[in-house]
C-alpha positions in Angstrom: -234.3 91.8 -17.5 -235.7 95.4 -16.5 -235.7 97.8 -19.4 -236.0 101.6 -19.2 -237.2 104.2 -21.5 -235.3 107.2 -21.8 -235.6 110.7 -23.8 -232.5 111.3 -26.4 -232.9 114.0 -29.1 -236.5 114.4 -28.3 -237.2 110.4 -29.4 -238.4 108.0 -26.8 -235.4 105.0 -26.6 -235.2 101.6 -24.0 -231.6 100.9 -22.7 -231.1 98.6 -24.6 -231.6 100.8 -28.0 -228.7 103.0 -26.6 -226.1 99.9 -25.8 -226.9 99.0 -29.5 -225.7 101.9 -31.2 -223.1 102.2 -28.5 -221.9 98.9 -30.1 -221.6 99.9 -33.4 -220.1 103.0 -33.2 -217.2 101.4 -31.2 -217.2 98.9 -34.2 -217.6 101.6 -37.1 -214.2 103.1 -34.7 -212.6 99.9 -35.6 -212.3 100.4 -39.2 -209.9 103.2 -39.5 -207.0 104.5 -37.1 -208.3 107.4 -35.1 -205.6 110.1 -33.8 -204.3 110.6 -30.5 -207.1 111.3 -28.0 -207.8 115.6 -28.3 -210.6 118.2 -28.2 -212.9 117.5 -31.3 -212.9 120.0 -33.8 -216.5 122.2 -32.9 -219.1 121.2 -35.4 -221.1 124.0 -37.9 -224.1 124.3 -39.4 -223.3 124.8 -43.3 -223.7 128.8 -44.5 -223.4 129.8 -40.2 -221.3 132.8 -39.4 -218.1 132.5 -37.7 -218.8 134.9 -35.0 -218.0 133.9 -32.0 -216.4 130.4 -32.7 -213.0 129.6 -31.9 -211.3 128.4 -35.6 -208.5 126.4 -36.3 -209.3 124.1 -33.6 -207.5 120.6 -35.4 -204.1 119.5 -34.7 -201.9 120.1 -38.1 -200.2 116.8 -37.8 -203.7 115.2 -37.7 -204.4 117.1 -41.7 -200.9 115.8 -42.3 -201.6 111.9 -41.8 -204.9 112.2 -43.3 -203.6 113.7 -46.7 -200.8 111.0 -46.1 -204.0 108.3 -46.3 -205.7 109.4 -49.1 -202.4 109.6 -50.8 -201.7 106.0 -50.5 -205.1 104.6 -51.4 -205.0 106.8 -54.9 -207.5 109.0 -56.0 -209.8 105.7 -57.1 -210.5 104.6 -53.7 -214.1 104.9 -52.7 -213.8 105.6 -49.4 -215.4 108.9 -48.5 -213.7 111.8 -47.3 -215.8 111.9 -44.2 -214.9 108.9 -43.2 -211.0 110.1 -43.5 -212.1 113.3 -41.6 -214.1 111.6 -39.3 -211.4 109.2 -38.3 -208.8 111.9 -37.9 -210.6 114.4 -35.9 -210.4 117.1 -38.4 -213.3 119.6 -40.2 -214.7 117.6 -43.5 -215.0 120.9 -45.2 -211.2 121.9 -44.5 -210.1 118.1 -45.5 -212.0 118.4 -49.1 -210.5 121.6 -49.8 -207.0 120.6 -49.0 -207.8 117.4 -51.9 -209.6 118.8 -54.3 -209.6 122.1 -54.5 -207.8 125.3 -53.4 -205.2 125.0 -50.3 -204.2 121.8 -52.1 -202.1 119.3 -50.0 -201.1 121.6 -47.5 -201.2 120.7 -43.7 -200.9 124.2 -42.0 -203.3 126.5 -40.6 -204.8 128.9 -43.6 -206.9 131.1 -42.3 -207.3 134.4 -42.0 -205.5 136.9 -43.5 -202.0 137.2 -44.5 -199.9 138.9 -42.6 -197.9 142.1 -43.8 -194.3 140.8 -43.4 -194.0 137.2 -45.3 -192.8 134.5 -42.8 -189.3 134.8 -44.2 -189.8 138.4 -42.7 -191.1 137.6 -39.8 -187.7 134.7 -39.5 -185.5 137.6 -39.9 -187.1 140.3 -37.5 -187.4 137.1 -35.0 -183.6 136.0 -35.2 -182.7 140.3 -35.1 -184.6 140.4 -31.8 -183.0 137.2 -30.7 -179.0 138.5 -31.4 -180.0 142.2 -29.7 -181.5 139.9 -26.2 -178.3 137.9 -26.3 -175.9 141.0 -26.6 -177.8 142.8 -23.3 -179.9 145.0 -25.3 -183.1 143.6 -25.6 -186.4 145.0 -27.8 -189.7 146.0 -25.8 -192.7 146.2 -27.3 -192.2 149.7 -28.9 -188.6 149.1 -30.0 -190.1 145.8 -32.0 -193.2 147.8 -33.5 -191.5 150.8 -34.5 -188.8 148.4 -36.2 -190.9 146.9 -38.1 -192.4 149.1 -39.7 -190.0 151.2 -40.4 -189.0 148.0 -42.2 -191.9 147.9 -44.2 -191.3 151.7 -45.2 -187.7 151.5 -46.6 -188.5 148.2 -48.4 -191.4 149.7 -49.8 -194.2 147.3 -48.1 -197.9 148.6 -47.3 -200.3 147.4 -44.6 -199.5 149.2 -41.5 -200.7 152.5 -40.0 -199.3 155.8 -41.6 -201.1 158.0 -38.9 -199.9 155.8 -36.0 -196.1 155.2 -37.8 -195.5 152.0 -36.1 -197.0 148.1 -36.6 -199.9 148.0 -34.3 -200.8 146.2 -31.3 -202.4 143.1 -33.1 -199.5 142.5 -35.7 -197.6 142.6 -32.5 -199.5 140.2 -30.3 -199.9 137.6 -33.7 -196.4 137.7 -34.1 -195.8 136.9 -30.7 -197.8 133.8 -31.2 -196.4 133.0 -34.3 -192.5 132.6 -33.2 -193.5 130.5 -29.6 -189.8 130.9 -28.1 -190.4 135.0 -28.2 -192.6 135.6 -24.6 -192.8 139.2 -23.0 -190.4 138.8 -19.7 -188.7 141.7 -17.0 -185.1 142.1 -17.9 -182.5 141.1 -15.7 -179.6 144.0 -15.0 -176.2 143.3 -16.1 -173.4 145.2 -15.3 -170.9 146.2 -18.6 -168.1 145.2 -16.1 -169.8 141.7 -15.9 -170.9 141.0 -19.1 -167.4 142.3 -20.8 -166.0 139.5 -18.1 -167.5 136.4 -19.1 -165.5 136.0 -22.2 -164.9 132.3 -23.2 -161.5 132.6 -23.4 -160.9 134.1 -20.3 -163.3 131.7 -18.9 -161.2 128.6 -20.7 -158.0 130.1 -19.8 -159.4 129.7 -16.4 -160.8 126.6 -16.5 -157.4 125.4 -17.5 -155.3 126.6 -14.4 -158.3 125.9 -11.9 -158.1 121.6 -13.3 -154.2 122.1 -13.3 -154.3 122.9 -9.5 -156.9 120.4 -8.5 -154.8 117.8 -10.3 -151.6 118.8 -8.8 -152.9 118.7 -5.0 -154.7 115.5 -5.8 -158.0 116.6 -4.9 -159.6 116.5 -8.3 -161.9 113.4 -7.1 -162.1 114.2 -3.9 -165.1 116.7 -3.3 -165.0 117.1 0.8 -161.6 119.5 0.0 -163.0 121.7 -2.5 -164.8 124.7 -0.9 -166.2 127.8 -1.8 -167.2 130.8 0.9 -168.6 134.3 0.4 -171.0 136.6 1.9 -174.9 137.6 1.3 -177.0 141.0 2.6 -180.0 140.0 4.6 -182.4 143.1 5.6 -184.8 143.9 7.9 -187.2 144.1 5.4 -188.9 142.4 2.9 -189.8 143.6 -0.8 -193.7 143.8 -2.2 -194.6 140.4 -4.4 -197.8 140.5 -6.9 -200.5 140.5 -4.3 -204.4 140.2 -4.8 -205.6 143.7 -4.6 -209.2 145.5 -5.2 -209.8 146.9 -8.8 -209.6 150.7 -8.7 -208.0 150.7 -5.1 -204.3 150.5 -4.0 -202.4 147.7 -2.2 -200.1 148.3 0.2 -197.4 146.1 2.0 -196.8 147.0 5.3 -193.0 147.6 6.2 -191.3 148.7 9.5 -189.1 151.4 8.1 -189.1 152.9 5.0 -185.1 152.3 4.2 -183.6 148.7 5.9 -180.5 148.3 7.9 -178.3 145.1 6.1 -176.5 142.7 8.3 -173.9 140.1 6.5 -173.8 136.1 6.5 -170.6 134.6 5.5 -170.6 130.8 4.5 -168.7 128.3 3.4 -169.6 124.8 1.5 -167.9 122.4 -0.1 -168.9 119.9 -2.8 -170.1 117.2 -0.9 -172.7 119.6 0.7 -170.9 120.4 4.6 -171.3 123.6 5.6 -169.5 125.7 7.8 -171.1 127.6 10.9 -172.4 130.9 9.5 -170.7 134.6 11.1 -173.6 136.5 11.0 -171.7 140.7 10.7 -174.3 143.6 12.4 -173.7 147.0 12.3 -173.0 149.0 15.2 -169.8 149.1 18.1 -171.2 146.5 20.5 -172.4 143.0 20.8 -175.6 142.7 22.5 -176.1 139.7 25.3 -179.4 138.5 23.3 -177.8 138.7 20.0 -177.2 135.2 19.6 -180.9 133.8 20.7 -181.9 130.9 18.8 -178.8 130.9 16.4 -177.5 127.6 14.9 -174.7 125.7 16.5 -171.4 127.5 16.9 -172.6 130.6 14.9 -170.1 133.4 15.1 -171.6 137.3 16.1 -169.4 140.0 15.3 -170.3 143.8 14.4 -168.6 146.2 11.7 -169.0 150.1 11.2 -171.5 149.7 8.6 -172.4 145.8 8.9 -169.9 144.7 5.5 -166.9 142.5 6.2 -164.0 143.7 6.9 -160.3 141.8 6.4 -159.7 141.8 9.9 -163.3 140.3 10.1 -162.9 138.0 7.3 -159.9 136.5 8.8 -162.1 135.7 12.3 -164.0 133.8 9.8 -160.8 132.4 8.4 -160.2 130.9 12.2 -163.4 129.3 12.1 -163.2 127.5 9.7 -160.2 126.1 10.5 -161.5 125.5 13.8 -164.6 123.4 11.7 -162.3 121.3 9.8 -160.7 120.0 12.9 -164.5 119.2 14.9 -164.7 117.2 11.5 -161.2 115.2 11.3 -161.3 117.2 7.7 -157.3 117.9 8.1 -156.2 114.9 7.3 -152.8 115.8 5.2 -154.1 116.6 2.2 -154.7 119.8 1.2 -158.0 122.2 0.6 -158.5 124.1 -1.7 -160.6 127.5 -1.0 -162.3 129.6 -4.0 -163.2 133.3 -3.0 -164.2 135.7 -5.5 -161.9 138.9 -6.4 -163.3 141.4 -3.1 -160.6 143.3 -1.2 -161.1 141.7 1.9 -160.2 138.2 0.4 -157.7 139.2 -2.0 -155.4 141.7 -0.1 -155.8 140.0 3.2 -152.0 139.3 3.6 -153.6 138.0 7.3 -155.6 135.3 6.1 -153.5 134.1 3.2 -150.6 133.2 5.4 -153.6 131.1 7.8 -154.3 129.3 4.7 -151.3 128.5 3.7 -149.8 127.8 7.2 -153.3 125.0 7.2 -152.1 123.7 4.4 -155.4 124.9 2.5 -154.6 126.9 -0.8 -157.3 129.7 -2.4 -157.7 130.1 -5.4 -159.9 133.3 -6.8 -162.8 133.4 -9.3 -162.2 135.6 -12.4 -163.5 139.2 -11.4 -166.7 140.7 -12.0 -167.9 136.7 -13.0 -169.6 135.5 -9.5 -173.0 135.2 -11.1 -172.2 132.3 -13.3 -168.7 131.0 -11.8 -169.0 130.9 -8.2 -171.0 127.6 -6.2 -173.0 129.9 -3.5 -174.5 132.8 -6.0 -175.8 130.5 -8.5 -177.3 127.4 -6.3 -177.5 128.3 -2.3 -177.8 131.8 -2.4 -180.8 132.3 -4.8 -182.9 129.9 -2.8 -181.5 132.1 0.4 -182.8 135.5 -0.4 -185.9 134.0 -1.7 -186.6 132.0 1.9 -185.6 135.5 3.2 -188.4 137.2 2.0 -191.2 134.6 2.9 -190.0 134.5 6.5 -189.9 138.3 6.7 -192.9 138.6 5.2 -194.4 136.8 7.7 -192.3 137.9 10.5 -193.9 141.7 9.7 -197.7 140.1 9.6 -197.2 138.2 12.6 -195.6 141.0 14.5 -197.8 143.7 12.6 -194.8 145.5 11.3 -192.5 146.1 14.2 -189.5 146.6 13.3 -186.7 143.4 13.5 -184.8 144.0 16.0 -180.5 142.3 16.4 -182.4 140.1 19.2 -184.7 138.8 17.2 -182.8 138.3 14.0 -182.1 134.2 14.5 -186.0 133.9 14.7 -185.7 134.3 10.6 -182.5 133.7 10.3 -182.4 130.3 11.1 -185.7 129.0 9.3 -184.3 130.3 6.2 -180.9 128.8 6.5 -182.6 125.2 7.1 -184.7 125.8 4.2 -181.8 127.0 2.0 -178.5 126.1 2.6 -178.9 122.0 1.9 -177.0 118.8 1.1 -178.9 119.1 -2.6 -178.1 122.7 -3.0 -174.6 122.5 -2.2 -174.2 119.5 -4.6 -175.9 121.2 -7.4 -174.3 124.6 -6.9 -171.0 122.9 -7.5 -172.2 121.0 -10.7 -174.1 124.2 -12.0 -170.8 125.6 -11.9 -168.7 122.9 -13.9 -166.4 122.8 -10.7 -167.4 119.1 -9.4 -166.7 117.4 -11.9 -164.4 120.0 -13.7 -166.6 120.4 -16.8 -166.2 123.7 -18.7 -169.7 122.9 -20.8 -171.7 123.2 -17.2 -171.8 127.2 -18.2 -174.7 127.6 -20.7 -173.6 129.2 -24.1 -175.9 132.0 -23.7 -173.9 133.2 -20.6 -170.8 133.8 -23.2 -172.7 136.2 -25.3 -173.4 139.6 -23.8 -169.3 139.8 -24.3 -170.1 139.7 -27.7 -170.0 143.2 -27.6 -166.9 143.6 -26.4 -164.9 141.4 -28.2 -161.7 142.8 -29.6 -160.4 141.8 -32.8 -157.0 140.1 -32.6 -154.2 142.7 -33.5 -152.4 142.5 -36.8 -148.8 141.8 -37.4 -146.4 142.7 -39.2 -143.6 140.4 -41.1 -141.9 140.8 -44.1 -143.6 140.0 -47.3 -146.7 138.4 -45.2 -149.6 141.1 -43.6 -151.8 139.1 -41.5 -155.6 140.1 -40.4 -158.7 138.5 -39.5 -161.4 139.7 -41.8 -162.8 137.2 -43.9 -163.9 137.0 -47.3 -167.2 138.4 -48.6 -169.2 135.2 -49.8 -172.0 135.1 -52.3 -175.2 133.2 -51.1 -176.6 129.5 -51.7 -176.1 128.6 -55.3 -173.3 131.5 -56.1 -169.6 131.3 -55.6 -168.7 130.1 -52.0 -165.3 131.6 -52.3 -164.4 131.8 -48.1 -160.6 131.8 -47.2 -158.2 132.8 -44.7 -154.2 133.8 -44.4 -153.6 134.6 -48.1 -149.7 135.1 -48.5 -148.9 138.3 -50.5 -146.1 138.1 -53.4 -146.1 141.0 -54.9 -143.6 140.3 -56.9 -145.6 137.6 -58.7 -148.4 138.0 -61.5 -149.7 136.0 -64.1 -152.6 136.3 -67.0 -155.1 133.1 -65.5 -154.7 129.8 -63.3 -156.5 128.0 -61.1 -156.3 127.6 -57.5 -158.7 125.5 -55.4 -160.5 127.0 -52.2 -159.4 125.6 -49.4 -163.2 126.3 -47.9 -165.5 124.9 -50.0 -163.4 122.7 -51.8 -163.5 124.1 -55.4 -161.4 124.4 -58.6 -162.0 128.2 -59.3 -160.5 129.9 -62.9 -159.3 133.2 -62.2 -158.3 136.1 -64.2 -157.0 139.2 -64.4 -157.5 142.5 -66.0 -155.2 145.9 -65.9 -156.1 148.8 -64.0 -157.9 150.6 -66.2 -160.7 148.3 -67.2 -163.7 148.0 -65.0 -165.8 145.3 -66.3 -166.6 143.0 -63.5 -165.6 139.1 -63.9 -167.0 136.6 -61.4 -164.8 134.0 -60.2 -166.4 130.6 -61.7 -165.5 127.1 -60.3 -164.1 125.0 -63.0 -166.4 123.2 -65.5 -169.6 124.6 -64.3 -171.8 127.9 -65.5 -172.4 130.1 -62.2 -174.3 133.3 -62.8 -174.2 136.1 -60.8 -177.6 136.7 -59.8 -179.1 140.3 -58.6 -178.8 139.6 -55.4 -175.3 137.9 -55.1 -173.1 139.3 -52.1 -169.8 139.7 -54.1 -168.5 140.6 -57.4 -164.6 139.8 -58.2 -162.9 142.5 -60.1 -159.4 141.4 -61.1 -156.8 144.2 -60.9 -153.0 143.8 -61.0 -151.0 146.0 -58.5 -149.2 148.9 -60.2 -146.1 148.1 -61.6 -146.4 144.2 -62.2 -147.8 144.2 -65.9 -144.5 143.1 -67.6 -144.5 140.7 -64.4 -146.1 137.4 -65.0 -144.7 134.9 -62.1 -147.4 132.8 -61.4 -149.1 134.8 -59.0 -152.8 136.6 -59.7 -154.3 139.3 -57.8 -158.3 139.6 -56.9 -160.6 142.2 -55.6 -163.6 140.9 -54.3 -166.1 144.0 -53.6 -169.1 143.7 -51.3 -172.4 144.9 -53.6 -173.0 146.6 -50.3 -172.7 150.0 -51.3 -173.4 150.8 -47.3 -170.4 148.6 -46.4 -168.6 148.4 -49.4 -165.3 146.6 -48.7 -162.4 145.0 -51.0 -160.2 141.9 -50.3 -156.7 142.2 -52.1 -156.1 138.5 -52.7 -152.9 137.1 -54.2 -153.1 133.5 -55.3 -149.8 131.3 -55.8 -149.9 129.4 -58.9 -146.0 128.0 -58.7 -147.2 125.1 -56.4 -148.9 122.2 -56.8 -152.5 122.6 -54.6 -152.8 126.5 -54.1 -154.2 127.9 -51.4 -155.2 131.4 -50.2 -153.0 132.1 -46.7 -154.6 136.3 -46.1 -157.1 139.0 -46.8 -156.0 142.5 -46.6 -158.3 145.8 -46.5 -158.1 148.2 -49.5 -160.1 151.0 -51.1 -163.1 150.0 -53.2 -163.5 149.5 -56.8 -166.9 149.4 -58.0 -167.7 148.3 -61.3 -169.6 150.1 -63.8 -171.2 147.4 -65.5 -173.4 146.5 -63.0 -174.1 149.6 -61.3 -177.5 148.5 -60.2 -176.4 145.4 -58.1 -175.6 148.3 -55.4 -178.8 149.7 -55.6 -181.0 147.4 -55.7 -180.3 145.1 -52.4 -183.3 145.8 -49.8 -182.9 147.2 -46.0 -182.0 144.7 -43.7 -183.2 144.9 -39.9 -179.4 144.5 -39.0 -179.1 147.8 -41.0 -182.3 149.9 -39.2 -181.2 148.5 -35.2 -177.7 147.4 -36.0 -176.1 145.2 -33.2 -174.2 147.7 -30.6 -170.5 147.4 -30.8 -168.8 149.0 -27.9 -165.4 150.1 -28.0 -162.3 149.1 -25.7 -159.8 151.3 -26.2 -156.4 149.6 -24.7 -155.5 152.1 -21.2 -152.6 153.7 -21.3 -152.5 153.2 -17.3 -150.8 150.1 -15.9 -152.6 148.6 -13.2 -151.1 145.9 -10.9 -152.8 142.5 -10.7 -151.7 139.9 -9.3 -149.5 137.4 -10.9 -151.3 133.9 -11.0 -155.1 133.1 -9.4 -153.3 131.3 -6.7 -153.5 133.7 -3.9 -151.4 131.9 -1.8 -148.8 130.8 -4.0 -145.5 132.7 -3.6 -145.5 135.0 -6.3 -149.1 136.4 -5.3 -148.6 136.9 -1.5 -145.2 138.8 -2.5 -147.1 140.6 -4.7 -150.0 141.2 -1.9 -147.4 142.5 0.6 -145.8 145.1 -1.9 -149.3 145.9 -2.6 -149.9 146.2 1.4 -146.8 148.7 1.3 -147.5 151.2 -1.3 -151.0 151.2 0.0 -149.7 152.3 3.3 -146.9 154.9 2.3 -149.8 156.3 0.3 -152.5 156.7 3.2 -149.6 158.3 5.1 -148.8 160.9 2.2 -152.7 161.6 2.4 -152.8 161.7 5.5 -150.4 164.3 5.6 -151.9 166.2 2.9 -155.1 165.6 4.6 -153.1 167.6 8.0 -151.5 170.0 5.6 -155.1 171.5 4.1 -157.0 171.1 7.6 -153.9 173.9 8.7 -154.3 175.9 5.7 -158.0 175.9 6.6 -157.5 177.0 10.3 -155.1 179.5 9.3 -157.6 180.9 6.5 -160.6 180.9 8.7 -158.5 182.8 11.3 -157.9 185.6 8.8 -161.3 185.2 7.8 -162.6 185.6 11.2 -160.2 189.0 11.9 -161.1 190.8 8.7 -165.0 189.8 9.4 -164.6 191.7 12.9 -162.8 194.2 11.3 -165.5 195.3 8.6 -168.2 194.6 11.6 -166.6 197.4 14.0 -166.5 200.1 10.9 -169.8 198.7 10.1 -170.7 200.2 13.8 -168.8 203.0 13.3 -170.3 203.6 9.9 -173.8 203.1 11.6 -172.9 205.5 14.4 -171.8 208.7 12.4 -174.9 208.0 10.0 -177.2 208.0 13.4 -175.6 211.6 14.3 -175.3 213.1 10.9 -179.2 213.0 11.1 -180.0 213.6 14.6 -180.7 217.5 15.7 -179.0 219.7 18.2 -181.1 219.1 21.1 -180.9 223.2 22.0 -180.9 224.7 18.6 -183.0 221.9 16.9 -180.4 222.1 13.8 -179.2 218.4 12.7 -175.4 217.9 11.7 -175.9 217.5 7.9 -177.9 220.8 7.8 -174.4 223.0 9.1 -173.4 225.4 7.3 -169.2 224.7 8.6 -168.1 221.9 10.2 -169.1 222.0 13.8 -167.9 219.6 17.0 -170.4 217.5 18.5 -170.9 215.9 22.1 -173.0 213.6 24.0 -174.4 213.8 27.4 -173.5 211.1 29.4 -176.7 211.4 31.4 -179.6 211.8 28.8 -177.8 210.6 25.8 -178.7 214.1 23.7 -176.3 215.5 21.3 -175.8 219.3 21.5 -173.3 221.9 19.3 -170.2 222.2 21.2 -170.5 226.0 21.3 -174.5 225.8 22.4 -173.2 224.6 25.5 -170.2 226.8 25.9 -167.7 224.6 25.5 -164.4 225.6 23.0 -164.9 224.1 19.3 -162.8 221.1 19.8 -162.5 221.1 23.7 -161.4 217.4 25.0 -164.5 216.7 27.2 -164.4 213.2 29.9 -167.5 213.1 30.6 -170.0 215.4 29.4 -173.3 216.5 31.2 -175.7 219.2 29.4 -176.5 222.0 31.6 -180.2 220.7 32.0 -179.1 217.6 33.7 -176.7 220.2 36.2 -180.0 221.9 36.8 -182.1 218.8 37.6 -179.7 216.8 39.1 
């Protein structure tokens, strides 16, 4: 066997020696269990600086396993700590400190100085940021930094810069790094009506009606009879994405036009994946001969004034849909269900609805402003369609060097996009993702309903004899104190006793309740039976037991309780009546009352720290009930008799309104014409008077051609005459005429002599 000599670490070795040392290392590694393969923790010379090295490269699970192994072997184990650290791929010095010295038995990373806000405070801040983002009011970088700084200032925490008055860049970067679920991203705009209408109760009611309809029609398990139709826009320019550019120079995205022109594509799909031929609507008045070149089979091309769909075109699309069902032999006697949004061309289109009803197709409307979560085409098809359209438009612009997408070239782009996006997988996933087939309300995620929380109304209070029902919960104390949370308390003003024992229906605890007079302001805590509970400084509720006025002499078995919140900024009292006369007393209602703050422990109302909610509260939008009655369809089933009658009535009222509007418009036009004529006549008179005044003013300054005296310089008013030949002005007496002698055509003496 031949052996080669190699140089390793400055020493000459043979290959045999190298192999023997490798086998020795493998035998040593079998003595202790190794961690999962990870990048080895970097080694550092003792006493060297940390500068330029990455710290905390070891994993916390490895530290936890190493500590568990050392603890299981006991302190008297002869196995060295260095061997355990090497086996679990963690730094020996760090492991030794955890075992023997500081940071004893801690498994996490402990290097670096402590943060300004501790872990609990940062977790509260992160939770508040999540709540704001869920409600539709996300915080940007500046909001989070200002919120942290203001919280620290109001709670007496130091560490942030007072000059900048915010938390700083590096703190924010560390905050994002410490909370892995928080990232910087671009927010999507969501209109207030969409946020308001995605209400859990409203969507649940719609799903209940939808399931009843498909069950009644017998097509709940027949996906080929569940359809959805909608339209989307196609612009003849594309938007710019992130590109690779040159530092210090702007990057331009060449487009054919400054502002694009839109065309509309009408599409229908079912839950199996079948696709109706599309209908394309261009802007214009006439259809060109070459506009259908390269179109998918049976595609229908139409034009409108602005390139959008209207009632007539949508009814024509309904005929195209019926023809497709006949060709595919899907009109087999079973009814079909067509899902549409609440666009006016769908909802108030009596011609389309009659066509669908005649062909045994039930039209069912989606809730308004919910298509971004409830409509299959919007959820599963149009998103990929838009993305593919942008890609194809970019390729077309590049291949044609920025030429405009003409209507004759429209299907060069559309057909490629159609084949990429409108597929069987996308159609099936769209119905599955919206929970329409199979019927599944839980398919819509919980975060879809969170933006509606800012506009939800509380239940209206109803007054009945001897009973008040509201929805305000009783304030509860933190963990370790009393948990008194009840609802629906029956108020009986005729019953009042000194003390009793009741059962909290939420916590199940027996609660000893006592009462005191109205003049006694001492705070008496609610105490569970058989237990001593101390109300700490952080307690969120204190009970002041005061009977109502006029009940001091009555003792019928009921107790009147006031629960006062220690938060002075939102101090509320919940009035509770507890009936002792029947066993198993329960609390049935809560009612708001005037605050009554105890004087025994005033510090509880002042020492509560300021929370992030107090600094930046969650916005709450008021939704006052509108006094104007707005007509709404009686049902989501648009082809029902009641709904179709409603559509007919609305069409008649709209027609009458249109006629009255046209009449008013004609009246306005006539009034405008008459006023313009009057203005024209007055303007003509004004112009004539201006000319006359300008003529008179010109004569005033012109001198007599014979005596050279101006009219304005005459000592007394004299008559003037203008020669029709030389156009000069003369006094009548200078030409030998009488003062007021009328002359048809006057010619001066000089002109007569020369003539």
